[in-house]
N, C-alpha and C positions, 0 to 999 in steps of 0.2 A: 768574426763579424757576422751579425744576423743577416738573413736574406733581405730583410726590409732595408737595413742600413746599407747593405751592399748595392741594392738597387738605387738608393739615393746617391751613393757615391758614384755610380756609373753615370748618372745624369749630371752630376757636378763636373765630372771629367769631360763629358761631351760639351758642356757649356764652356769650360775652359778652352777646349780645342777650337770651338767656334770663335772665341775671342782672339785666339792666336791667329786664326785665319782672317781676322779683321771684321768679323761680324758683330754688330751691336745687338746684344741680347734683348734689349728693351727699346725698340725704335719708336719714334713718334712722327715719322715722316710719311708713312704709307697712307694714302687716302683712297679707299675703294670707291670706284665709280658706280659699282653695281652691287646688288644682292642676289642671292641664288634665285629668288622668286622672279627677278627680271630676266634671268638667263634661260630658264626652263622653256618658256614659250618659243624662244628663238630656235630651239632644236626639235620642235615637234614634227617637222616634215623631213628630217634627216633619216636616211635609211642606215641599217647596220654597216659599219666600216666606212661611213660617208663623212667627209669633213665639210664644214660650212664654207662654201665657195666664196662667200662675201669677205671672208677673212677678217670679219669684225672682231676687234679685240675687246676683251672684258677684263676688268680688274675687280677682284673680290678679296675679302679678308674674313678669317674665321678660325675655328679651332680644329685641329686634326683629330678625328674620332677613330680612325682605323688606318692601317698602313700595311701594304703588301709589297715586298721588294723582290725584284727578279734580276739581280746583278746590275745590268746597265739601265734598268727601267724600274718604275714603281708606280703603284696606284695608291692614292690616299683618299679618304672621305673627309671633306671639309664642311663644317657646319657654321652657319651664321644665324642671325635672328630670324631668318625667313625659311630656313630649311637646310638640306644637305645636298652636295653634289660631288661627284667623283673628279679627282685631279689626276692627270697622267703626267709623270715626270720622266723625261728621257735624257740620258747623258748626252746623246748626239745633238740634241737641240739646246740643252742648257750649257754645255761645255764642261770640260773636266773640272775646272775650279769650282763652278757653281754646284755641280753634282756632288763633289766632295763635301761641300757644306751641307747639302741635303742629307747626306749619310749620317749626319750628327743630329738630325731632327728626331723628335719623339712624339708619340701619341700624346695629345694634350697641348702641344705647342700651338700658339696663335700666330698665323702667318698670313702674308699677302701674296696673291698669285695674279699674274697677268698672262693672258693667253687666248687662244681661239677654241671653238667648240667642235666636237665631233661625236660620233657614236661608235662604240666598241663592237666587236663581233657579236656580242649578246644583246646589242641594242641599247646599252646604257649611255645616256648623255654624259659627256665628260668635258672637262677643260684641259686642253693640252698646254702645259705651262711653258711660256717663253721667258719668263722672269719670275723671281721669287724673292720674298723679303721676310726675314725673321722679325716679328713684332713683339712677341713675349715668350721667353723660354719657360716651359713648364718644368719646375724642379721636382715635382711629385707626380707619379704616374696615376692615371685614372683607374677606377675599379675595372676589373676584367669584364669585357663586353657582355658575356652571357649571364653574369650574376648581378652586376651593378652593385649598388649599396643595399645589401640584404638586411643589415641591422637597422631597425626602425629608428632608434635613438640617434644613430650616426647620421641618418638622413635628415633629421631635424637639426642636429647640432652643426652639421656641415652642409647646410642647405646649398651653398655654392657648388658643391660637388654633385649633390642630388639633382640640381637643375641642369647640370652639364650632361649627366648620363641617364636621366629618367624622363623620357618624353611625356609620360602621363603626369608627372609633377609640373612640368612646364605648361601643359594644357590646362591643369587645374587653376594655375595662377593667371593664365590668360583669360580663363572663364571668369575668374573673380573680377578682373579689371572690367570685363564686358558687363557683368552684372551691375557693378557700381555705376558705370556709364549709363546704363539703361534706367537705373533708379533716378539718377539726376535728370535725365531726359524726361522721364515720366512726370516728375514733380514740377520741373520747369514748365512743361506744357500746360500744367494746371495753374500756373501763376504763382507758384511758391518761389521764395527768394532764399538762396543759400547764404548762410551767415556763419560766423565763428564766435564762439563764446569762450570764457576763460577755462584753461586747464588747471590752473591753481586757484583754489577758492578758500576764503576765510572760514566759511561754514559749508561743509559738503551737504548736498541735498538732492532731492529728486529720486532717491531710491534708498533702500535700507541695505547697507553694505559697509564693511570695515574699510576705511580709506587708508591710503598711504600718506604719511605725514612728512613734511619737510619744514625748513625754516628759512625765512628771508632776512638776511642780515641787515640790509639797509633800512627796511621797515621795522625791524626788530619784532617780527610776529611769525607765529606758526601758520603754515598754509597746508592745504590738503589737495592732492591730485583728485580731480573730479571723479565722482562715481556716476554722475549723469549730468547732462546739460539742461535738464528740464526747467529749473527755476529761472535760469537766465533767458531761455527761449520764451517763456511766458512773460517775462519782463518786456520782451520786444512786442508781444501782443498789446500790452499796456501802452507802449510807445507808438502804436499805430501800424506796425508791420503785421498785417492780418494773416499772411500765409508765410511761414518760415520753416526751414529745415536745416539740419546740420548732420553731416556724416562725420561722426566724432570718435575720438579715441577716449575710452574710459578706463579707469584703473581701480581695481578692487582687490584688497588684500585678503584673498581667499585661497582655498586649496585649488590644486590643479586636477583636471580630469579630462576625459574625452570631449567634454562640453565646456570646460572652463579654462581660461587663461587669464592671468592677472591683468593683462593689457589686451583690450579687445575693441572691436569697432561696432558702433551702433548707428543706425539711422533714427533720428528723432524729428518729428514734424508736427506742427500745430496749425490749426485752421480755425479762424474766427467764424462765429455764427454757424458752426457745424456741431453735430452730435456724434456719439460713439457709433451709432448705427451707420452713419455716412462713412465713417472711417473703416468699418468692416467691409462695406461695399468697395471702397477705394483699395483696400489691402487685397481683397479677393481678386480684383481686376489687375492690379499691378503685379502681384506675384505670379499669377497664372500667365499673364502676357509676357513677362520676362522669361518664364520657363519655356514658353513656346518659342521665343526668340533665340534662346541660347541652346536649347535641346531639340528644337524642331517638333515638339509634342508637349501636351500637357499631362501625358501619362508617362511616368518615369519609374525607374527601379531605384530603390535606395537600399543598399546592402542586401540585395536579394528579395526585397519586399516590393510588391507593386503599389504605387501611390498615384492616385488620380487627382490632379490639381485643377481639373476643369470645373468652373462654377456651375451651379451654386454649391457653396460649402455648408456643411451642417452647422447648426447653431443650437446650443443647449444652455440653459441656466445651470449654475453650479449644483443646485438642488436636483434638477432634472438628471444631470449626469450621475449623481450619487445614487439615484433611484434606478435609472435605466442601465447603467454600466456596472455599478458596484452592488446593485441589488438591495440597497437599504430601504426599509419600509418608509414611505413618505410621511407617515404619521410620526415616526420617531424624529424626523428632521424638524418637526414643529415644537419638540420638547427640548429646551436648552439643556437641562440636566441629563437627559438621555443621550444627547449628542456628545456631551463631555464624557459621559461614562463609556460610550462606544469608542471614543478616541483612546481612552485609557486602556480599554480591553484590547485594542489593536496594537498596544505597545507604544503609543505616541506620548512623548513627554511634553507637557505644557507648563508654562510658567504659571504661578498661582494666580496672577492677574488676568490670564488668558480667558476669553469667553467663548461662546459657541461658534462665533464667526471664525476665530482662529482654529478651532477644532474641526469645523467643516473643511476649511482650506487644507489642513493637514491630512484629513481623510481623503480628500480629492487627490492630493499628490500621491498618497500611498496606494489607493485602490483604483483610480481612474486614469491618471495622466498617461501612463505607459501604454494604455490600450487605445489611445487616440492616434490611429495611423493615418487615415485620410484627413485632410484639413478639417478642423473642428474649432469653432469659436465657442468658448465658455464665457457666459455672461453672468451678471448679477453677483459680483464678488461682495463678500461681507464688508460693511463699512469699517469694521474693526481692523481689517488688513489693507485698507485702501485710503491712506491718510490724505491723498491729493485728489481723489476722484469725487465727483459730484454725487450727492445722495440721490437715490431714486425718489421721485416725488410721490409715488404711490406707496413705497415701502422703504422708509428711511434706514432700515437695518442693512440694506444692500446699496450698492452704488451702480451708476451707469458705466460699467467697466466691462472689458472683455480681455481675454487672453486667447491667442491662436496657438493651437497645438497641431503639429504634423510629425509623424513617425515617433510619437510618444514623447516629444519634447516641446517646450515652449519656444515659439519663434517670435511672437509679438505680444505687446501689452499696450492697451489703449483705453481711453476713457473720456467721457465728457468732463471738462475741467471744472474744478471748484473755484469760483470767482468771488465768493462771499468772504471778505477779510475776517469777519468775526468768527465764522465757522472754521475757517482755515487756522486761525490763531489758536482756537480751543483745541483743535485736533493735534496741532504741533505740540502744544504744551502738555496735552494728555500723553502723547507718544513719549515725550521726554520723561514725564513723571513715572510712566510705567516701564521704562526701559530696563530697570534692574541692572543685571550684568551683561546685557546684550550689547556687544561692541559694534553691532551693525547699525545701531541707532545712535546718531550723534547727540551729545548731551546739550547742544545749544540749538535754540530756535533761530531761524533766519528771519529776524524782525524786519530787515530791509525788504524782503520779499512781501511781508505783510503790508509794509508801507506802500509798496508798488500797487498791491491789490486795492488799497484804500483810494488810489487815484481812479480806479475803475478799469477792470479788464473785461473785454467783451465776452459773451458766452463763446465757448470754443471747445474743440476736441483735440486731443493730442495722442501721439502714439510713438512707441519705440520698437524697432525691428532689429534683431540681431543679424548684422551683415555676415558675420562669420558662420553662423548657423544656417543662414540662407544659402551661402556658398556651399557649405557641407551638403545640404539637401540637393541642390541642383548639380553638384559635381560628384555626387555619390561618394563622399569622403567620410570615413568612419570616425575620424577624430578632428577636433578643432585645430590640432597641430598640423594637420595635413593642408589646411587652408590659410595658415598664418606663416608668412615667409620665415620669420625668426621667432619661434615660440620660446617661452621661458623654460629653462631646464635647470636641474641641479648642476652645480659645478662638476667638472670632470674630476674623478678621484685621482687620476694621474695625468697631468697635462701632457699633451703630445709634443715631445721634443725630437721627433724624427720617426715616431711610430706610424705605420700605415695599416690599412685594412689588410687582412690575411690574403685576400685575393687580388691585391693590387699589382702583383708582379708578373702575371701571366703574359701581358703584352710584351714584356722586355725580351722574351725569347725570340721575337721577330727581328730584333734590331742588332 
């Protein structure tokens, strides 16, 4: 028998022994009255080796994270949602029968403890157990304390174990929750209304991306998981909801990378009677203030690079960025054929129908994007690559659009909205006609959205912010998988039928 299987067998035998002693392995009766955070202040004034003279009793529940046995006594570390505290178990206090049951406990078990508090010789606050309850027997050992889950893919695949043994991982996801709470609070304070739009759509729109397809039997129709909520949120502008937002799940049938997961979270918000310049101001203030709230500073480090989020943020047109950062001659950018030739020279493959706007955008992504470390708004995107954005009134070849880049990656995309139904219909139909073999462009036009615009949509500006990427930035996480609780992964080549991590056995030597 392998060492791994032997360890599992030892745990099963302990579980069977506990059942023979009348212990329920999975109890539902223990109700903790306290959490660790409640108890710690109670012992602040205790001296070393001093017991709480009030004899106040506490009851807590949590997982055993470590265990040290000394014959007729033992110390355990117990963790609940608020922190960890040491537990002292003594045979003399618990009695022979209860202490015998305790001897069958393992690291990883979830237990309930009732007792009083004191401080040990070294001044560590502890709970002296007077009674104990098994709540859930752990049949698999946790990774060894000093190594944890060292394999990155295992951390993502077995997130439940990662959260148990990796404090940094728990902190990241608590920070994620706080960031989303602050986003809601910020927008609510500005009078935005949070709404919900369909996740299954007959015509996917609002972005260019290959969708996931499903079929509704009762309606006898194909549906698509949404790639963006944009067109539905703008329908609400038509309906009279002038400030709306949605923190939404989107689904795009694309590759996986450190920045991409097929299921991800976006914030999209739309404001009537606003322009893209106003949304740049809003974004600058919202992101920098959230950074201050969660990190205590607007100056952070991301993967060893200093990033300053304090306003004001730099703003460049796309052409200005190609000149200032990529070093392209400004005169060349005025010559459509020269721009197309330069893109070809740089190895950019364009579709035959692609024009200079597409070429400029590809040149920007190749030569500029990764160099934008501190927050930078890039504006004046070509109309050719912005089918939903309003044309600039002075230069119709570009739109009133921006994208925000931080640490060399896009974080947000916003623009003044196109509310002319004729212009919108023409752009949709041209996009479909020019799609060629591009699976990211849906072959159908959303004519219901055109109909909505024909009723009249107020002038407006809208924006999408990648929540996952925002959390990555503010939590200093290198991969999107570090900030998604259960990221998508390839199936395991050999499903786990009893296998454990190589370092899972070290704790058993204590038992």
